[in-house]
C-alpha positions, 0 to 999 in steps of 0.5 A, a space after each residue: 584579567 584584561 581580555 584581548 581586543 581580538 577576542 572581543 571583536 570575535 565575540 561581537 562578530 559571532 553575535 552578529 552572525 547568530 542574530 542575522 541567522 535568526 532573522 533570516 530564519 524568521 523571515 523564511 518562516 513568514 515567507 513560507 506562511 505567506 506562500 501557504 496562505 496564498 495557496 489556500 486562497 488560490 485553491 478555494 472555490 470562493 475568494 477569501 476576503 482580505 479585510 477583517 470585515 470581509 472575513 467576519 461577513 464570510 464567517 457569519 455566512 458560513 455559520 448560517 450554512 452550517 446551522 442549516 446543514 445541522 437542521 437538515 441532518 437532524 430532520 433527515 434522521 427524524 424522517 428515517 426514524 418515522 419511515 422505519 416505524 411505519 414500515 414496522 407497522 406494515 410488518 415490513 421488518 426487513 425494509 424497516 431494518 434498512 431504514 433504522 440503520 440509516 436513522 442510526 447513522 444520523 442519531 446513533 445515541 437515540 435508544 429508541 432506534 436501537 430498541 426498534 432495531 431489536 424488535 425487527 431483528 427478532 421478528 426476522 430471525 423467527 421468519 428464517 425457517 430451518 429446513 433440512 440442510 439449510 444454513 441457520 447462520 442468518 437466523 443466528 445473525 438476526 438473533 445476535 442483532 436483536 440482543 445487541 440492539 436491546 443491550 445498546 438501548 439499555 446502555 443508553 437509557 438504563 430506565 428504558 423498560 421496553 428493551 429490558 422486557 424484550 431482552 427477557 423475552 428473547 432470552 427465555 423464549 428464543 435463546 434458551 438462556 433464562 438465567 440471563 433474563 432474570 436480572 433484566 426482568 427484575 430491573 423492570 419490576 424495580 422501576 414498575 413493580 406491578 408490570 404483570 407482563 414482566 412477572 409472567 416472563 420472570 416466572 417462566 424463567 424461574 420455572 425453566 431453571 427449576 426455581 419452582 417456589 420462586 415461580 409460584 410466588 410470582 404467579 400468586 402475585 399476578 393472580 392478586 393484582 392483575 385485572 386481565 382475566 386471561 392473564 389471571 387464568 394463565 397464571 393459575 394454570 402455570 402455578 399448578 404446573 409449578 406445584 406439580 413439579 415441586 410435589 409430584 
């Protein structure tokens, strides 16, 4: 079938219009990008180099600045950590908590920082004496911070024994939640099976839960392996107490 000459001419015209519109759009985009680049250049405090070699030199310069900044940040975080430990050594635990918060801001995945936070928070909680009519919420907040900090340290390092042991002590002697202490203390003994301190707290947890035979078994082991005479005496006394509870 023969296509009319007028139809062919119309198709050509439409094609030319479409192509022209496409190039007009592309040219507008290039102009917009150029204008944006110019705005970026004019808004910066330093003049952006226009040559490739100039850009490469500027990149190298700023990379050195970034690396130096990263080193400064790491050093600052370390100094906050050292300050916190020294404040703890001086028993200034309120100030130590402030330093630890700053250190964690720099290195949030350092498990030791969270462990140290738990230690100072636990001590601060015990220092909040409950006088008649006094709000105990601050004491509870410190205990909650201690628990959360120990758990975070364990989350970051499953084999970190200090926060596990400290969490066991917190649950047994401060929060009256001995059942929650057992899993952490048993984990301590999986990693360090002759840890007498962990055994003593674990035995106490079983005693509080009236698991007297489990407590006696642990005390027997302590008596057998410890070289610390005072701990041996404590274990014997506690063993006798557990036996009295069992047999009257």
